[in-house]
Every structure is written in structure tokens, then in C-alpha cells.
C-alpha positions in Angstrom: 23.4 -17.2 59.7 24.7 -14.0 61.5 23.4 -13.1 64.9 22.2 -10.0 63.5 20.1 -11.9 60.9 18.4 -14.2 63.9 17.7 -11.2 65.7 16.1 -9.7 62.9 14.3 -12.9 62.1 13.1 -13.2 65.9 11.6 -9.6 65.9 9.6 -10.5 62.4 8.1 -13.5 63.6 7.3 -11.7 67.1 5.4 -9.0 65.0 3.9 -11.3 62.8 2.4 -13.1 65.9 1.3 -10.1 67.3 -0.4 -9.4 64.4 -2.1 -13.1 63.4 -2.5 -14.9 66.4 -3.0 -15.0 70.2 -1.1 -11.6 72.0 1.6 -13.3 74.1 1.0 -12.3 77.7 3.8 -11.2 79.8 4.4 -11.3 83.7 4.9 -8.1 85.3 5.3 -6.6 89.0 2.1 -4.6 89.0 -1.0 -5.3 90.9 -3.5 -5.8 88.1 -7.3 -6.6 88.3 -8.8 -10.4 88.2 -8.8 -11.4 84.6 -6.4 -8.7 83.5 -3.4 -9.5 82.0 -0.1 -7.4 80.3 0.7 -7.5 76.8 3.7 -4.8 76.8 5.8 -3.0 79.0 8.6 -0.3 78.0 10.4 2.7 79.2 8.8 5.8 77.6 8.4 9.5 77.8 5.0 10.9 78.1 4.2 14.0 76.2 0.9 16.4 76.1 -0.4 19.0 74.4 -0.4 22.3 76.5 -1.1 26.0 75.8 2.0 28.1 76.7 1.7 32.1 77.5 4.3 34.5 76.9 3.7 38.0 78.4 5.1 40.7 76.2 5.1 43.8 78.4 6.0 46.4 76.1 6.3 46.5 72.5 6.7 49.2 69.6 8.8 52.3 69.9 8.5 54.6 73.1 10.0 57.4 74.3 10.5 58.8 77.9 10.5 62.7 78.9 11.6 63.6 81.8 9.4 66.3 83.7 11.4 66.7 86.9 13.4 64.7 89.3 12.2 61.6 89.6 8.9 61.9 87.5 9.1 61.0 83.9 6.3 61.2 81.0 6.3 57.7 79.0 5.0 58.2 75.4 4.2 54.9 73.1 2.8 51.6 72.8 3.3 50.1 76.5 0.1 48.1 77.0 0.7 44.6 78.5 0.1 41.7 75.8 0.5 38.0 75.6 0.7 35.3 72.8 -0.7 31.8 73.4 0.4 28.9 71.6 0.3 25.1 71.5 3.2 23.2 72.4 4.2 19.8 72.8 5.6 19.2 76.4 7.7 16.4 78.0 5.3 15.6 81.0 7.2 12.7 82.8 9.2 9.4 82.2 8.3 6.0 83.3 7.1 2.7 82.4 4.1 1.9 80.4 2.2 -1.0 80.5 -0.8 -2.2 78.4 -3.0 -4.8 79.8 -6.1 -6.6 77.8 -8.4 -3.4 79.8 -6.0 -0.2 80.3 -3.1 1.4 79.5 -1.0 2.2 83.0 1.5 4.6 83.0 3.9 4.7 85.8 5.8 7.6 86.2 8.6 9.4 88.2 6.3 12.2 88.6 2.9 10.4 88.6 0.6 7.6 87.4 -2.1 7.5 85.1 -4.5 5.1 83.6 -6.6 5.0 80.5 -9.4 2.5 79.9 -8.9 1.0 76.3 -12.6 1.6 75.9 -12.3 5.3 76.0 -9.6 5.4 73.1 -11.3 6.2 69.7 -7.8 5.7 67.8 -4.4 6.0 67.5 -2.0 8.3 65.2 1.5 7.1 64.4 4.4 9.2 64.9 8.2 9.2 64.5 9.2 6.4 67.2 5.8 7.4 68.9 2.1 7.1 69.3 -0.8 9.8 69.8 -3.7 8.1 72.0 -6.8 9.9 70.8 -9.1 9.8 73.7 -12.8 10.5 74.0 -12.3 13.5 76.3 -9.1 15.2 78.3 -5.6 15.8 77.3 -4.3 13.7 74.3 -1.2 11.8 75.4 1.9 11.6 73.1 4.0 8.3 73.8 7.4 8.4 72.7 9.6 4.8 72.4 13.2 4.5 72.0 13.3 2.0 68.9 11.4 1.5 65.9 10.8 -2.1 67.2 9.4 -0.9 70.0 7.2 1.3 68.0 6.1 -1.3 65.8 4.9 -3.6 68.4 3.0 -0.5 70.6 1.0 0.1 67.5 0.1 -3.5 66.7 -0.9 -4.4 70.2 -3.1 -0.8 70.8 -4.4 -1.4 67.3 -5.7 -4.8 68.3 -7.2 -4.1 71.7 -9.0 -1.1 69.9 -10.7 -3.2 67.6 -11.4 -6.0 69.8 -13.3 -3.6 72.1 -15.0 -1.3 69.5 -16.3 -4.7 67.9 -18.3 -5.4 71.3 -21.8 -3.2 71.4 -21.5 -1.0 74.3 -23.9 0.0 77.1 -26.6 2.3 75.6 -25.8 1.4 72.4 -28.4 -0.7 70.2 -27.4 -3.4 67.8 -29.8 -3.7 64.8 -29.9 -6.9 62.6 -31.8 -6.5 59.5 -32.2 -9.2 57.0 -32.2 -8.2 53.9 -33.8 -10.9 52.0 -37.2 -10.1 53.6 -39.7 -8.1 51.5 -40.8 -4.8 52.9 -44.3 -3.9 52.6 
């Protein structure tokens, strides 16, 4: 078996393990809370949707008529206006950690932490993941390789399903026995 085939086989075994067995724990140089373990770490790019406003001072035809030296009369559409649009902006580069409780980002500009319980769902994009949260901005995480992307997707999906399977505070769990006759 060639070296490339062995490497591909090992990657497939690891992905199978992530999907069907206990997620392997990795050791990291990060101060984690007690009973918190890390499952994933990788260098990433952190993006967010941001509103960008561009101001356009003058638009349309205009005419300038000199009245006398130093004074001009301007005719035309000279009212300022602005155009606002959403853009995906690179916020920071850094190291991403996924633990059993949180998504932690340690960046060159700042750090971020998102509890797994605050993630509603994740969306897959090319070599990346969109973290849809209950509130706040929606981060977009980009990784370098397809293998890193698959690993990230599998681990986050498992953790979100695990958290959502537990009843939350102020949530009522109702069990109905359908075999009993209602009067």
C-alpha cells in the first residue's frame, strides 16, 4: 500500500470514529474548566457579516456657473447619499478549540468563546462552517483543508445534537402514554 493510500485510510478511520464512537480527546495548552475536554484544534480564519456603508457625495449631472471671482452657483443633484450592503469581512486569524462545552477562538486581535448550548445549528460552506447562534453576530469559520472541514463538521454536529437532546432550564418534558384511553 502506498504512503498516500495509508494516509487516506487513516483519515477515513478517524472520520468514522468521530461519527460512530467516542470523540477522541486531545491535550492542549489552554486553561480549561474542570471536566472540560478538548476535541479539536486548528488554525482558522474568523469572518463575520458586517454592514458596510459607502457615502457618495455627488451624483448625476451638475453645472457650476461663476458669478464673480470666488463665488460660484452650482446647479444639479448634489445631495449626499449612502449605500449600505452586507459584506463578509475577515475579523481575525488564530487558533480554534472545540471542547465539550464551548467553541473557543484565540486570535491575534482578540478572543471569543461561544457555549455549545447557544448554537442553534451549523451550515456548511466551502472549507468552512457558519455558526448560527441564538443572538449576536453569526461567525463564519474557514479552515485550510477538506479533511479539517469534515472533522469540524462532524464534531460540532455531534456536540450540538448531544446538548439539544438534554432538556434545558425552563423547558418542560412531557411524556404521554398513548396506550391509555382518554375520557
